[in-house]
RORODO-618138 format. One record per atom (N, C-alpha, C): chain; atom name; x, y, z. Coordinates in steps of 0.2 Angstrom, whole numbers, plus 5000, padded with zeros to 4 digits. Layout:
<recs>
<"A","CA",<X,Y,Z>>
...
</recs>
This chain:
<recs>
<"A","N",<5564,5951,5798>>
<"A","CA",<5569,5950,5803>>
<"A","C",<5566,5950,5810>>
<"A","N",<5561,5955,5811>>
<"A","CA",<5558,5955,5818>>
<"A","C",<5555,5948,5819>>
<"A","N",<5552,5945,5814>>
<"A","CA",<5548,5939,5815>>
<"A","C",<5553,5933,5818>>
<"A","N",<5559,5933,5814>>
<"A","CA",<5565,5929,5816>>
<"A","C",<5567,5930,5823>>
<"A","N",<5568,5937,5825>>
<"A","CA",<5570,5939,5832>>
<"A","C",<5565,5936,5837>>
<"A","N",<5558,5937,5836>>
<"A","CA",<5553,5935,5840>>
<"A","C",<5553,5927,5841>>
<"A","N",<5554,5924,5835>>
<"A","CA",<5554,5916,5836>>
<"A","C",<5560,5914,5840>>
<"A","N",<5566,5917,5839>>
<"A","CA",<5572,5915,5843>>
<"A","C",<5571,5917,5850>>
<"A","N",<5568,5922,5851>>
<"A","CA",<5566,5924,5858>>
<"A","C",<5562,5919,5862>>
<"A","N",<5557,5917,5858>>
<"A","CA",<5552,5912,5861>>
<"A","C",<5556,5905,5862>>
<"A","N",<5560,5903,5857>>
<"A","CA",<5564,5897,5858>>
<"A","C",<5569,5898,5863>>
<"A","N",<5572,5903,5864>>
<"A","CA",<5577,5904,5870>>
<"A","C",<5573,5904,5876>>
<"A","N",<5567,5906,5877>>
<"A","CA",<5563,5905,5883>>
<"A","C",<5561,5898,5884>>
<"A","N",<5560,5894,5879>>
<"A","CA",<5558,5887,5880>>
<"A","C",<5563,5882,5880>>
<"A","N",<5569,5884,5878>>
<"A","CA",<5575,5880,5878>>
<"A","C",<5577,5877,5885>>
<"A","N",<5577,5880,5891>>
<"A","CA",<5578,5877,5897>>
<"A","C",<5573,5872,5899>>
<"A","N",<5567,5872,5897>>
<"A","CA",<5562,5867,5898>>
<"A","C",<5563,5861,5893>>
<"A","N",<5565,5862,5887>>
<"A","CA",<5568,5856,5883>>
<"A","C",<5574,5853,5886>>
<"A","N",<5578,5857,5888>>
<"A","CA",<5584,5854,5891>>
<"A","C",<5583,5850,5898>>
<"A","N",<5578,5852,5902>>
<"A","CA",<5576,5849,5908>>
<"A","C",<5572,5842,5906>>
<"A","N",<5569,5842,5900>>
<"A","CA",<5565,5836,5898>>
<"A","C",<5569,5831,5895>>
<"A","N",<5575,5832,5893>>
<"A","CA",<5580,5827,5889>>
<"A","C",<5585,5825,5894>>
<"A","N",<5589,5820,5891>>
<"A","CA",<5595,5818,5895>>
<"A","C",<5601,5822,5893>>
<"A","N",<5601,5827,5890>>
<"A","CA",<5606,5831,5887>>
<"A","C",<5610,5834,5893>>
<"A","N",<5617,5834,5892>>
<"A","CA",<5621,5838,5897>>
<"A","C",<5626,5843,5893>>
<"A","N",<5627,5848,5896>>
<"A","CA",<5632,5853,5893>>
<"A","C",<5639,5850,5894>>
<"A","N",<5643,5852,5889>>
<"A","CA",<5650,5851,5888>>
<"A","C",<5654,5857,5889>>
<"A","N",<5659,5856,5893>>
<"A","CA",<5664,5862,5894>>
<"A","C",<5666,5863,5901>>
<"A","N",<5671,5867,5902>>
<"A","CA",<5674,5868,5909>>
<"A","C",<5669,5871,5914>>
<"A","N",<5665,5876,5912>>
<"A","CA",<5660,5879,5917>>
<"A","C",<5653,5877,5916>>
<"A","N",<5651,5872,5912>>
<"A","CA",<5644,5870,5910>>
<"A","C",<5641,5874,5905>>
<"A","N",<5636,5878,5907>>
<"A","CA",<5632,5882,5902>>
<"A","C",<5636,5887,5898>>
<"A","N",<5635,5887,5892>>
<"A","CA",<5637,5891,5887>>
<"A","C",<5645,5891,5885>>
<"A","N",<5648,5886,5888>>
<"A","CA",<5655,5886,5887>>
<"A","C",<5657,5883,5880>>
<"A","N",<5652,5879,5878>>
<"A","CA",<5653,5875,5872>>
<"A","C",<5646,5875,5868>>
<"A","N",<5647,5874,5862>>
<"A","CA",<5641,5874,5857>>
<"A","C",<5637,5867,5858>>
<"A","N",<5641,5862,5861>>
<"A","CA",<5638,5855,5861>>
<"A","C",<5634,5854,5868>>
<"A","N",<5629,5850,5867>>
<"A","CA",<5625,5847,5872>>
<"A","C",<5625,5840,5870>>
<"A","N",<5626,5835,5875>>
<"A","CA",<5627,5828,5873>>
<"A","C",<5623,5823,5877>>
<"A","N",<5623,5817,5875>>
<"A","CA",<5620,5812,5879>>
<"A","C",<5622,5805,5876>>
<"A","N",<5623,5800,5880>>
<"A","CA",<5625,5793,5878>>
<"A","C",<5619,5790,5874>>
<"A","N",<5620,5787,5869>>
<"A","CA",<5615,5783,5865>>
<"A","C",<5617,5777,5863>>
<"A","N",<5613,5772,5861>>
<"A","CA",<5614,5766,5858>>
<"A","C",<5613,5766,5851>>
<"A","N",<5618,5765,5847>>
<"A","CA",<5617,5766,5840>>
<"A","C",<5612,5761,5837>>
<"A","N",<5608,5763,5832>>
<"A","CA",<5603,5759,5829>>
<"A","C",<5603,5758,5822>>
<"A","N",<5608,5761,5819>>
<"A","CA",<5609,5761,5811>>
<"A","C",<5613,5755,5809>>
<"A","N",<5614,5755,5803>>
<"A","CA",<5618,5749,5800>>
<"A","C",<5625,5749,5802>>
<"A","N",<5628,5744,5801>>
<"A","CA",<5635,5743,5803>>
<"A","C",<5640,5747,5799>>
<"A","N",<5645,5750,5801>>
<"A","CA",<5649,5754,5797>>
<"A","C",<5656,5754,5800>>
<"A","N",<5661,5755,5796>>
<"A","CA",<5668,5755,5798>>
<"A","C",<5671,5762,5797>>
<"A","N",<5673,5766,5801>>
<"A","CA",<5676,5773,5800>>
<"A","C",<5683,5772,5797>>
<"A","N",<5685,5778,5794>>
<"A","CA",<5692,5778,5791>>
<"A","C",<5698,5776,5795>>
<"A","N",<5697,5776,5802>>
<"A","CA",<5703,5774,5806>>
<"A","C",<5702,5767,5808>>
<"A","N",<5697,5764,5805>>
<"A","CA",<5696,5756,5807>>
<"A","C",<5691,5755,5812>>
<"A","N",<5689,5760,5816>>
<"A","CA",<5684,5759,5821>>
<"A","C",<5677,5756,5818>>
<"A","N",<5675,5750,5820>>
<"A","CA",<5669,5748,5818>>
<"A","C",<5663,5751,5823>>
<"A","N",<5658,5753,5819>>
<"A","CA",<5652,5755,5823>>
<"A","C",<5646,5750,5821>>
<"A","N",<5644,5746,5826>>
<"A","CA",<5639,5741,5825>>
<"A","C",<5633,5743,5829>>
<"A","N",<5627,5740,5827>>
<"A","CA",<5621,5741,5831>>
<"A","C",<5622,5739,5838>>
<"A","N",<5619,5744,5842>>
<"A","CA",<5620,5742,5850>>
<"A","C",<5626,5745,5853>>
<"A","N",<5631,5748,5849>>
<"A","CA",<5637,5751,5852>>
<"A","C",<5635,5758,5855>>
<"A","N",<5638,5760,5860>>
<"A","CA",<5637,5766,5864>>
<"A","C",<5641,5771,5861>>
<"A","N",<5637,5777,5859>>
<"A","CA",<5640,5783,5856>>
<"A","C",<5638,5789,5860>>
<"A","N",<5642,5794,5859>>
<"A","CA",<5640,5800,5862>>
<"A","C",<5636,5804,5857>>
<"A","N",<5630,5806,5858>>
<"A","CA",<5626,5809,5853>>
<"A","C",<5627,5817,5854>>
<"A","N",<5629,5821,5849>>
<"A","CA",<5630,5828,5850>>
<"A","C",<5624,5832,5847>>
<"A","N",<5622,5837,5851>>
<"A","CA",<5617,5841,5848>>
<"A","C",<5620,5848,5848>>
<"A","N",<5620,5852,5843>>
<"A","CA",<5622,5859,5843>>
<"A","C",<5617,5863,5847>>
<"A","N",<5619,5868,5851>>
<"A","CA",<5615,5872,5855>>
<"A","C",<5612,5877,5850>>
<"A","N",<5607,5875,5846>>
<"A","CA",<5605,5879,5840>>
<"A","C",<5603,5887,5842>>
<"A","N",<5599,5887,5847>>
<"A","CA",<5597,5894,5849>>
<"A","C",<5603,5899,5850>>
<"A","N",<5608,5897,5854>>
<"A","CA",<5614,5901,5855>>
<"A","C",<5617,5902,5848>>
<"A","N",<5618,5897,5844>>
<"A","CA",<5621,5898,5838>>
<"A","C",<5618,5903,5833>>
<"A","N",<5611,5902,5833>>
<"A","CA",<5607,5907,5828>>
<"A","C",<5608,5914,5831>>
<"A","N",<5608,5915,5838>>
<"A","CA",<5609,5922,5840>>
<"A","C",<5615,5924,5839>>
<"A","N",<5621,5920,5839>>
<"A","CA",<5627,5923,5837>>
<"A","C",<5628,5925,5830>>
<"A","N",<5624,5922,5826>>
<"A","CA",<5624,5923,5818>>
<"A","C",<5619,5929,5816>>
<"A","N",<5615,5932,5820>>
<"A","CA",<5611,5937,5818>>
<"A","C",<5614,5942,5814>>
<"A","N",<5619,5945,5816>>
<"A","CA",<5622,5950,5813>>
<"A","C",<5627,5949,5806>>
<"A","N",<5627,5942,5805>>
<"A","CA",<5631,5940,5799>>
<"A","C",<5627,5939,5794>>
<"A","N",<5627,5942,5788>>
<"A","CA",<5623,5942,5783>>
<"A","C",<5625,5937,5777>>
<"A","N",<5632,5937,5776>>
<"A","CA",<5635,5933,5771>>
<"A","C",<5635,5926,5773>>
<"A","N",<5632,5921,5768>>
<"A","CA",<5632,5914,5770>>
<"A","C",<5639,5911,5771>>
<"A","N",<5644,5913,5767>>
<"A","CA",<5651,5910,5768>>
<"A","C",<5653,5912,5774>>
<"A","N",<5652,5919,5777>>
<"A","CA",<5655,5921,5783>>
<"A","C",<5651,5917,5789>>
<"A","N",<5645,5915,5788>>
<"A","CA",<5641,5911,5793>>
<"A","C",<5644,5904,5793>>
<"A","N",<5646,5901,5787>>
<"A","CA",<5649,5895,5787>>
<"A","C",<5655,5895,5791>>
<"A","N",<5659,5900,5790>>
<"A","CA",<5666,5900,5793>>
<"A","C",<5665,5901,5801>>
<"A","N",<5660,5905,5803>>
<"A","CA",<5658,5906,5810>>
<"A","C",<5656,5900,5813>>
<"A","N",<5652,5896,5810>>
<"A","CA",<5650,5890,5813>>
<"A","C",<5656,5885,5813>>
<"A","N",<5660,5884,5808>>
<"A","CA",<5666,5880,5808>>
<"A","C",<5670,5882,5814>>
<"A","N",<5672,5888,5815>>
<"A","CA",<5676,5890,5821>>
<"A","C",<5673,5889,5828>>
<"A","N",<5667,5890,5828>>
<"A","CA",<5663,5888,5835>>
<"A","C",<5664,5881,5836>>
<"A","N",<5662,5877,5831>>
<"A","CA",<5663,5869,5832>>
<"A","C",<5670,5867,5834>>
<"A","N",<5675,5870,5830>>
<"A","CA",<5682,5869,5831>>
<"A","C",<5684,5870,5838>>
<"A","N",<5682,5876,5841>>
<"A","CA",<5684,5878,5848>>
<"A","C",<5680,5874,5853>>
<"A","N",<5675,5871,5851>>
<"A","CA",<5671,5867,5856>>
<"A","C",<5674,5859,5856>>
<"A","N",<5677,5857,5851>>
<"A","CA",<5679,5850,5851>>
<"A","C",<5684,5848,5856>>
<"A","N",<5689,5853,5858>>
<"A","CA",<5693,5851,5864>>
<"A","C",<5689,5849,5870>>
<"A","N",<5684,5853,5872>>
<"A","CA",<5680,5852,5878>>
<"A","C",<5676,5845,5877>>
<"A","N",<5674,5844,5871>>
<"A","CA",<5671,5837,5869>>
<"A","C",<5676,5831,5871>>
<"A","N",<5682,5832,5868>>
<"A","CA",<5687,5827,5870>>
<"A","C",<5688,5826,5877>>
<"A","N",<5688,5831,5881>>
<"A","CA",<5689,5830,5888>>
<"A","C",<5683,5828,5892>>
<"A","N",<5677,5829,5889>>
<"A","CA",<5671,5826,5892>>
<"A","C",<5671,5819,5891>>
<"A","N",<5673,5816,5885>>
<"A","CA",<5674,5809,5884>>
<"A","C",<5679,5806,5888>>
<"A","N",<5685,5809,5889>>
<"A","CA",<5690,5806,5893>>
<"A","C",<5688,5806,5900>>
<"A","N",<5684,5810,5903>>
<"A","CA",<5682,5810,5910>>
<"A","C",<5676,5807,5911>>
<"A","N",<5673,5804,5906>>
<"A","CA",<5666,5801,5906>>
<"A","C",<5667,5794,5910>>
<"A","N",<5662,5793,5915>>
<"A","CA",<5663,5787,5918>>
<"A","C",<5662,5780,5914>>
<"A","N",<5659,5781,5908>>
<"A","CA",<5658,5775,5904>>
<"A","C",<5663,5776,5898>>
<"A","N",<5669,5779,5899>>
<"A","CA",<5674,5780,5894>>
<"A","C",<5676,5774,5890>>
<"A","N",<5676,5768,5893>>
<"A","CA",<5678,5762,5889>>
<"A","C",<5673,5760,5885>>
<"A","N",<5667,5761,5886>>
<"A","CA",<5661,5759,5882>>
<"A","C",<5660,5763,5876>>
<"A","N",<5661,5770,5876>>
<"A","CA",<5660,5775,5871>>
<"A","C",<5665,5773,5865>>
<"A","N",<5662,5772,5859>>
<"A","CA",<5666,5771,5853>>
<"A","C",<5667,5777,5849>>
<"A","N",<5663,5782,5850>>
<"A","CA",<5664,5788,5846>>
<"A","C",<5658,5793,5847>>
<"A","N",<5658,5797,5843>>
<"A","CA",<5653,5803,5843>>
<"A","C",<5648,5802,5837>>
<"A","N",<5642,5804,5837>>
<"A","CA",<5637,5804,5832>>
<"A","C",<5633,5810,5832>>
<"A","N",<5631,5813,5827>>
<"A","CA",<5627,5818,5826>>
<"A","C",<5623,5817,5820>>
<"A","N",<5617,5821,5819>>
<"A","CA",<5613,5821,5813>>
<"A","C",<5612,5828,5811>>
<"A","N",<5614,5830,5805>>
<"A","CA",<5614,5837,5803>>
<"A","C",<5613,5838,5796>>
<"A","N",<5611,5843,5793>>
<"A","CA",<5611,5845,5786>>
<"A","C",<5617,5849,5785>>
<"A","N",<5621,5851,5790>>
<"A","CA",<5627,5855,5789>>
<"A","C",<5633,5851,5789>>
<"A","N",<5634,5847,5784>>
<"A","CA",<5639,5842,5784>>
<"A","C",<5644,5843,5779>>
<"A","N",<5644,5849,5775>>
<"A","CA",<5649,5851,5770>>
<"A","C",<5655,5854,5774>>
<"A","N",<5661,5852,5773>>
<"A","CA",<5667,5854,5777>>
<"A","C",<5668,5851,5783>>
<"A","N",<5664,5847,5785>>
<"A","CA",<5665,5844,5792>>
<"A","C",<5671,5839,5792>>
<"A","N",<5674,5837,5786>>
<"A","CA",<5679,5832,5786>>
<"A","C",<5686,5835,5789>>
<"A","N",<5686,5842,5788>>
<"A","CA",<5692,5845,5791>>
<"A","C",<5692,5845,5798>>
<"A","N",<5687,5844,5802>>
<"A","CA",<5686,5844,5809>>
<"A","C",<5687,5836,5811>>
<"A","N",<5687,5832,5807>>
<"A","CA",<5688,5825,5808>>
<"A","C",<5682,5820,5808>>
<"A","N",<5676,5824,5806>>
<"A","CA",<5670,5820,5806>>
<"A","C",<5670,5816,5799>>
<"A","N",<5666,5811,5799>>
<"A","CA",<5665,5807,5793>>
<"A","C",<5657,5807,5792>>
<"A","N",<5655,5809,5786>>
<"A","CA",<5648,5809,5784>>
<"A","C",<5646,5802,5781>>
<"A","N",<5640,5800,5784>>
<"A","CA",<5637,5794,5781>>
<"A","C",<5630,5795,5780>>
<"A","N",<5628,5794,5774>>
<"A","CA",<5621,5795,5772>>
<"A","C",<5616,5791,5776>>
<"A","N",<5610,5793,5778>>
<"A","CA",<5605,5790,5781>>
<"A","C",<5601,5786,5775>>
<"A","N",<5601,5779,5777>>
<"A","CA",<5598,5775,5771>>
<"A","C",<5590,5774,5772>>
<"A","N",<5587,5775,5778>>
<"A","CA",<5580,5774,5779>>
<"A","C",<5577,5781,5776>>
<"A","N",<5573,5780,5771>>
<"A","CA",<5569,5786,5768>>
<"A","C",<5565,5789,5773>>
<"A","N",<5561,5785,5777>>
<"A","CA",<5556,5788,5782>>
<"A","C",<5560,5792,5787>>
<"A","N",<5566,5789,5790>>
<"A","CA",<5569,5792,5795>>
<"A","C",<5572,5799,5793>>
<"A","N",<5575,5799,5786>>
<"A","CA",<5578,5805,5783>>
<"A","C",<5573,5810,5783>>
<"A","N",<5566,5808,5781>>
<"A","CA",<5561,5813,5780>>
<"A","C",<5559,5816,5787>>
<"A","N",<5559,5812,5792>>
<"A","CA",<5557,5814,5799>>
<"A","C",<5563,5819,5801>>
<"A","N",<5569,5817,5800>>
<"A","CA",<5574,5822,5802>>
<"A","C",<5574,5828,5798>>
<"A","N",<5573,5828,5792>>
<"A","CA",<5572,5834,5788>>
<"A","C",<5567,5839,5790>>
<"A","N",<5561,5836,5792>>
<"A","CA",<5555,5840,5794>>
<"A","C",<5557,5843,5801>>
<"A","N",<5560,5839,5806>>
<"A","CA",<5562,5842,5812>>
<"A","C",<5567,5847,5812>>
<"A","N",<5571,5847,5807>>
<"A","CA",<5577,5852,5806>>
<"A","C",<5575,5858,5802>>
<"A","N",<5569,5858,5799>>
<"A","CA",<5567,5863,5795>>
<"A","C",<5566,5870,5798>>
<"A","N",<5563,5870,5804>>
<"A","CA",<5562,5876,5808>>
<"A","C",<5569,5879,5809>>
<"A","N",<5574,5876,5811>>
<"A","CA",<5580,5878,5813>>
<"A","C",<5583,5881,5806>>
<"A","N",<5582,5878,5801>>
<"A","CA",<5585,5880,5794>>
<"A","C",<5582,5887,5792>>
<"A","N",<5575,5887,5793>>
<"A","CA",<5571,5893,5791>>
<"A","C",<5573,5899,5796>>
<"A","N",<5575,5898,5802>>
<"A","CA",<5577,5903,5807>>
<"A","C",<5584,5906,5805>>
<"A","N",<5588,5901,5803>>
<"A","CA",<5595,5903,5802>>
<"A","C",<5597,5905,5795>>
<"A","N",<5594,5903,5790>>
<"A","CA",<5596,5905,5783>>
<"A","C",<5593,5912,5781>>
<"A","N",<5597,5916,5777>>
<"A","CA",<5595,5922,5775>>
<"A","C",<5590,5921,5769>>
<"A","N",<5591,5917,5765>>
<"A","CA",<5586,5915,5759>>
<"A","C",<5585,5908,5759>>
<"A","N",<5580,5906,5764>>
<"A","CA",<5579,5898,5765>>
<"A","C",<5576,5895,5759>>
<"A","N",<5572,5898,5755>>
<"A","CA",<5569,5894,5749>>
<"A","C",<5575,5893,5744>>
<"A","N",<5580,5897,5744>>
<"A","CA",<5585,5896,5738>>
<"A","C",<5589,5889,5739>>
<"A","N",<5590,5887,5745>>
<"A","CA",<5594,5881,5745>>
<"A","C",<5591,5876,5749>>
<"A","N",<5584,5876,5749>>
<"A","CA",<5580,5871,5753>>
<"A","C",<5582,5864,5751>>
<"A","N",<5582,5863,5744>>
<"A","CA",<5583,5856,5741>>
<"A","C",<5590,5853,5743>>
<"A","N",<5595,5857,5745>>
<"A","CA",<5601,5855,5747>>
<"A","C",<5602,5852,5755>>
<"A","N",<5596,5854,5758>>
<"A","CA",<5596,5852,5765>>
<"A","C",<5595,5845,5767>>
<"A","N",<5599,5840,5766>>
<"A","CA",<5598,5833,5766>>
<"A","C",<5602,5831,5773>>
<"A","N",<5598,5828,5777>>
<"A","CA",<5601,5826,5784>>
<"A","C",<5606,5820,5783>>
<"A","N",<5611,5820,5786>>
<"A","CA",<5616,5814,5786>>
<"A","C",<5619,5813,5793>>
<"A","N",<5621,5807,5794>>
<"A","CA",<5625,5806,5800>>
<"A","C",<5632,5809,5800>>
<"A","N",<5634,5811,5806>>
<"A","CA",<5641,5813,5806>>
<"A","C",<5644,5808,5812>>
<"A","N",<5650,5805,5810>>
<"A","CA",<5653,5801,5815>>
<"A","C",<5660,5804,5816>>
<"A","N",<5663,5803,5822>>
<"A","CA",<5669,5804,5824>>
<"A","C",<5671,5799,5829>>
<"A","N",<5676,5795,5827>>
<"A","CA",<5679,5790,5832>>
<"A","C",<5682,5793,5838>>
<"A","N",<5681,5789,5844>>
<"A","CA",<5684,5792,5850>>
<"A","C",<5692,5793,5849>>
<"A","N",<5695,5788,5846>>
<"A","CA",<5702,5789,5845>>
<"A","C",<5704,5795,5841>>
<"A","N",<5700,5796,5836>>
<"A","CA",<5702,5802,5832>>
<"A","C",<5700,5809,5836>>
<"A","N",<5695,5809,5839>>
<"A","CA",<5693,5815,5844>>
<"A","C",<5699,5816,5849>>
<"A","N",<5701,5811,5852>>
<"A","CA",<5706,5812,5857>>
<"A","C",<5713,5814,5854>>
<"A","N",<5714,5810,5849>>
<"A","CA",<5721,5812,5846>>
<"A","C",<5721,5819,5843>>
<"A","N",<5716,5821,5840>>
<"A","CA",<5716,5827,5837>>
<"A","C",<5715,5833,5842>>
<"A","N",<5711,5832,5847>>
<"A","CA",<5709,5838,5851>>
<"A","C",<5710,5838,5858>>
<"A","N",<5712,5832,5861>>
<"A","CA",<5714,5832,5868>>
<"A","C",<5720,5835,5870>>
<"A","N",<5725,5836,5865>>
<"A","CA",<5731,5839,5866>>
<"A","C",<5731,5847,5867>>
<"A","N",<5725,5850,5866>>
<"A","CA",<5724,5857,5868>>
<"A","C",<5724,5858,5875>>
<"A","N",<5724,5853,5879>>
<"A","CA",<5724,5854,5886>>
<"A","C",<5730,5852,5890>>
<"A","N",<5735,5850,5886>>
<"A","CA",<5741,5848,5889>>
<"A","C",<5747,5853,5888>>
</recs>
């Protein structure tokens, strides 16, 4: 446990440097730590898909890429030992942050260009209840790269990481702009 605490402390120290070197922006009313999301605009490079609400996502479309603020998330779960309780905690944090994400999109200068939200995660079970759709990554090479980059996060956050390692398959998560706004923007009205 103390090794995990030291690793998270180092990560917490390095995170502002990572943030400064990326195009990520905080989401939320007050900026820092108001939401679990950090975001940036991206141009989609995957295969063409159509989401369940009819929104087509094609190569070159503008999407808002979401990143979980993992170091804050892991720190918030240190005292939770039960894996089911951890999953519920994560679900609630993401659910609480989605209204801020909706308002971020609504107020974004490139609102008309943004077709939706994209993320890549191994935490894709249960995300349908939040409005996300899971799409498998077809490129084996890209899937392995994402798996390897997500491995340190998994080892720091799981109680028994070797037990479920084979289940950690990265996938795309999509949420259309229309679904995001219709489901979450009404929290502010």
